[in-house]
Structures are given as structure tokens and as C-alpha cells.
N, C-alpha and C positions, 0 to 999 in steps of 0.2 A: 271416317267414323262409320261403324257398322253395328246395327242392332236388329233384333228380330221384330219385324213390323206385324202387328196383329190387326186384322181387318174385322171390324164389327159392323154388322148390318143393323140398322135402326129404322123404324117406321118414321118417316119425316114429319108426320102429323101428331103421332102419339108415341114418342120414344119410350122404350122399356126402362123404367127407373133402375132396374138391376144392372142393365148394360151401361146406363149413364153413370151409375155409381162407380163402376170399374174405371171409367175414364176420369172421373173426378178424383179418385184416389191416385191415379197416375199423375195427374197434374199436381196434386198436393205433394207428391214425392219428388217434384222437380223435373219431371219428364215431359215429353212432347205428345200432343194429341192433335190430329187433323180432323176438323169437323165442318159440316156445311153451315153456311149462313145464307141469307137471301141473296147476297151479292155474289161471292165466290167462296170456295173452301178456304178456311183459315188454318194456319199452323199455330197452335196455342201452347203457351207456357204461363206459369204463374208470373204475373207482371210485377210482383213484389219480391221476386227472387232473382237476383242479378245473374247467378250461375245458370238458372233455368232459361232466362232470356238469352244468355250467350249461346245456349244450345240451338236456339232458333237460327241465329246468324250462321252458325257452323253448318247446320243441316241444309240451309238454303244456299250456302256459299254467298251470303248477302254481305255487302260492305257495311261495316259498323257505322258509317256516316249516314245510313238511310234509316230514319226512325220508324218505329212500329206504332200500330194503333192498339189502344187498350179497350177491351170490350167489357161491359158491365151488364149485370142482370137487370138493372133499372137505374133511372136517374137519381134515385135516392142514395146511390153509392158514390156519387161524384166526389163527395168530401174525402173519400178514401184515396183519391188519386190526384185531385186538383185543389188549388187554393185561389183566393181572389176571384171567385166565380162571378161574372157580371150578371145582373138581373135578367138580361135577355135570354140567357141560357135556359131558364125555366120555361119561357114561352116557346123557345125552339124545341125543347124536349117534349112539351105537351103536344106540339104540332107534328113533329117528325120522328119521335122515338116511341116504340122501337122502329127502326128503319135505317135506310142507307145514308145517314148524315153523320159525318165525323166533325167534331168541334175541337179546335186547338186551344187549350187553356194553359194556365200557369201550373207547372208540375208540382205536386205535393211532395213532402219530404220522405214519404214511404216508398215512392217509386224510384227505383235505381236509375242512375243517369243513362245506362246503356239502352234503356227502352226508347229514349228520345235522342239518341246519338249525341249525348252530352248537353243538349239544349235545356233551358229552364222551362220548357213547355212540354205538354203531353197531349197527344191526340186521343180522343175518347169517343166511343159510340155505344149504343145499345142495339144489338142486332134483333131482327124480327123472327128469325127462323126458330121453330119450336125445339129443334135439337140443340141449337146454340143456347137458347134460353134455359132449357133444362140443365145443360151442363154448367152454365154459369151459376144457376141457382143451387145445384147440388154441391159444387165445390166451394161456393161462397168466397170466391176469389176474383179479383179482376184478372182477366186473361189477355196477355199481349198476343196478338195474332195477325201477322201479315198473311198474304196469300200463300197457300201450301204448295209451292212449286219451287224449282230451282230459280235462282235470281235471274231476272231479265227475260225469262221464258213467258209464254202466254199463261195467264192465270188459270187455275183449275176450276172447272164448273161441274166435275163429276169426281167420284172417288177414284176412278181409273186414272184420271189425269194426275191425281196426287201420287198414286202408286207408280205411274210412269216416271215421275221425277224423283220421288223421295222414298221408295221402298228400300228398306235397310238403313234409313237415316232417321226415321221417327218411330215412336213406340206403338201408337195406336192410330189407325185411320178409321173414322166412321164412314160408312156408306149410307147416306140418307137420300140418295137419288140426286138428280141434277138440280142445280140452283135455279131460282126463279127469275132473278134480274140478270145475272150473268156479268155485270159490270161492277167495279168497286164503288165504294161510297163517295159521295161528294165531300170534299174537305174544305172547311171554312176556318180561317185563323181569326179568332176573337181577341187575340193579344195585341193586334194592330188596330190603329185608329186611322181611317175607317177599317172595318173588317175586310178581309181579302179572300176571294175564292182561290184556293191553292190547287184544287183538282176537281174538274167536273165529274159527276158520277150519277148515282141512282136517284138522288134527290133533285127535284125540279128547281132550278135557279129562279125562275119566275115566282114560284111560291115562296122562296126564301126572301125575295125582295119585299114581300108584304110585312115581314118582321124585321128585316134588315134593309131599310130603304137606301142606306148609304153604302151597301155592299159593293166593293170594287171588284169588277170582273175583268181580268187582264185580256187584252185584245188578242194576244198570242199565247201559246202554251208556255207554262213556266218551265224553264230549262235550268237544271242544276248541273254544274260541272262535276265530273266524277271525283275531283279532288276536294270538293266542298262538302260541308255538312248540309244535308237537304232539309228544307223547311217542312216538307211533307213527303210521304211515300209516293212513288210513281212519278217523280219529277225529273228523272234522268232522261236524256235524249233517247237512249236505247232502253226500251222496256216492253214487255208483252211480246217479245220478238221471236218469230220462228227461227230455226237454224238457217233456212234458205233465205237469201237476200230478197227483200220485199220492197216494191215500189208502189207508192200511192199516186194514183192518177187524178189530176184535177182538170176539169173542163166540161163542156156541155156533152150531152149524150151522143150526138152524131159524131163529134170530133173524137170522143173516146172510142167509139166503135171502129172508126177508121184507123185510129192509132193502134188499137189492140190487134186488129187483123194484120197490119203491117209489121208490128213488133213481133208477133208470134212467128210469122213467116221468116222474118230476118233472123230471129234467134234460132229457129229450126235449121236454117241454112248454116248456122255456125255450130250446129251440133248440140244445142241447148234445148232442154225441155221446159215448157212454161206451164205454170199453174195459174189459173185465173179465178179470183173471188169476185163474183158478180151477183146482182139481184136475180132471183129465180126467173123473172120474166124474160131475161136476156139470153137464156140458154140456147134457144133456137138460132140466135144471131151468130153464135160461134161454133155451131155443131160441125162445121166443115174444117175446123182448124186442128192441127196437131198440138193439142193442149189438154190439160186436165182441168175440168170445170168443177168448181165447188160453189154451191149456192149460199148466199148470205141470208136469204129469206126474201119475202116480198119487199119491193123497193120502198114502199111508204109505211111499212110496219116496223118502226124503229124498235119497239119492244121485243119483237122476235129477232131482229138483227142483233140487238144487244145481248139477248139471252144466249145466243149460239155463237157469238163472234169468236170467242177464244177457242171453242171447240172446232170451229171451221178453220181457224188458223193452224191448229194442231193437225187437223185432217189433211189440209193441202200440203203441209210440211212433211207428212208421212208418205207422200206419193212419189218421192224420188225425183222431184223436179229440180231444176237449176235456178229458176227465177220465178218469183210470184208477182203478179200484177193484180191490183185491187182497186175497184172503184170506190171513191169516197161517198158518204151519204150526203143527201141534199142539205143545204144550209137551213132550209125551213124545217121547223120541228113539227111533230104531230101532236104537240101539247104535253107530251110526257117528259120533255126536257132532256131526252137521251141523246139527241143529235150531237151536242158538244162533247159528251163523254165518248161516243163512238169515234168521232173525228180525232179526239185526243189519243185514244188507244191505237188507232191506225197510224197516226203520225209517228208515234213512238215505236210501233212495231216496224215501221219503215226506217227507223233511225233518222227521221227528218228528210228522207229522200222522196220529195214530192215533185212529180213531173207534170208540166203544163202541156196537155195534149194538143193545144191549139198552136203551139210553137213548132214550126217546121224543123227546127234543129233538135227537137227532143228525142227523136228516134236514134240519131247518132249519139246523143248523150247516153241513152240507155245502153246501147251496144258497147260504148266505151266503158261504162261503169260495170257492166256484167263481165266484160272481158278482163277488167282489172281484178274483179272478185275471184 
């Protein structure tokens, strides 16, 4: 599929109504518009138009078994897309909307099945970004919008990321500057009893527990087989992944430092270039290595790490390296609730390849896996 992609610049705080109207008319015509939200850029289509929704899957090369999230201008529009809405939704909406929380509810009859990969549920949220809100208000339609990137790639947090993946595949791309959170929304399934966290994201799970005391938080990432219909977007093992093989390192700081030095030298001897994603404070420790260093941000500033994570994944992927090593973030959170979300994204970017740096056999495992790749 090839189309002429129009780039429209908008003020992220006070978008021009005339520019918004152009995109709203495009959506009403069944076409595709990429726009910023506070989480990542979304690829939007009229959620009530099955043919328009199908264009999202085609543009992203996304499997039809992976459901989409429907975006609303306000919680008052829930009845347009969902039925049997439990009372707790109103309390959650009052606390978290607009914002990075997605609720899985029973799908209403006007929402075509392909939005939800054939399931009888629908994932819904109200975004906080002024551009997204203006667009939703102007078109007066629920907008189905997954991340505006090619499927399984790192999510886009700038308009340039969208163009890198989807130029010629979508009709309009808004440039509203970089997103502020940089990680997708938290997804809660309220059709199950007790409710279940399907994806950690920008909404703090600790705060959610105040309204959902029985919320079930799985101990391990939810993994959907590629042949199955997913319960939530972002649940496949490979997601948010750079083209270059990425390995997530687990272990204490000292062990990680020793392992990275040994691994980079061994890979260099094999003729392979290494990219390293590390906290900013660790740059000096690896300055002597034949490696490309990319900073994740300050080690204990999870908001900054989250905001730039996907951009940094794209950056290191563009450097022509053969292998990417990345340090995981600490288990302890800084109160923002972003630690689980960052760990989830890195786990999937690595396709589940987690290396224990305290195990003496891990270096040989890495060399074997990289030679197989």
C-alpha cells in the first residue's frame, strides 16, 4: 500500500482548530491519521468503521489477532463503545482519565469485531494530550489507535519515528513534538473477576489498588503465542524490538560491569560491534571499550528513562551494531510506578533473552546466541 503522507505541524499545547479539522475530516472519510498522545504516537482510524480499522492493520503489518485500543474524548462517550459497564469504571475514570489507563470492557454492538480481534471485549481510554483531545472532540468519533509504527518495532515518541516506519502508508501525520510519558498505557481487564493487569504502563498500579483492591498483578509478563488471539496489545513475546538482537542483563552492578567488559571484548574478537544501553552515570566505566554507548538517562529517574526508552532503542539500532546489551532498571520504583512498565518493554524488546551476569556460563551463552543470529 502506498499513499501520499501529509505532515502537519501543530502546537502541542494549543493546536490550531483549522489544522485539527483537516485531520478530523480525514478520519471521517475512513482514512488514517497519526497523532501524539501523552504515551506514544497513535495511528488512528474511525473505530466504528470496519474498513477503516482494517487499514490500520495493513499499514502497520499488524496481525489481526492483536486487538486495538479505542480512544474517546471523555468518559461520557463510553456507552458508544461498551456495554455492561461496571460501577467501578466511573471511579476509575474520575481518578485516571484523561490519562494513561486503558480499561477492557464488554464490546458494544456498534464497534466492529476487528477492533478487538474478534473478542467480545473492547479496550478503551481517554488520552490526556491536547492534540489527541482536540482531534477526538472535532471528529466526534471514537478512534481506534495502536502505536503508529510498524508492528513489533519500538513505539514512536516523535513524529519522525512515525515517518521512519509509516511514510507512504498513512494519510496524515501530526507533529506535536515528543510525547511526555513515552510508554504505553496500563491495561486493566475489568471483564474478569477479579480484575487483571494485562500490561503495566503509565498509570501507577499502587494507585489503582486503592480503587481495585482485588486487582491481580501477574508475577511474570503476560505472553501470548503468535497463533492466539491476544487479550491485550503488547502481549507477544517479541514487541518494541530493534532490528539488532538485544540482550537484557540481570544482576548486580559490579557483576554487570565485569560481564559487559568481557562480553564486548569477546564480541570484538569475533568481529562483532556492540551497542550498550546504560544509565548515564556509567559512561565513564565503559569509555575504553570498542562499543557504541547510548544513555538511558539517570539511573534513578525512571520518568526520564521511560520517556526516552523507545527513542534510545531506535538510536542504538541505527548505529550499525551487531549486538545490543542493556541493563535492566532496578526492582525498586521511584513512586511513579514506571519500573514494571520499563522492565516489560525491555523484556519484549529482547524477545525474552535475559542473561544472568552472575552465572560464569553466561558469556559463552551470549557468544553462542550471537553467532547463531
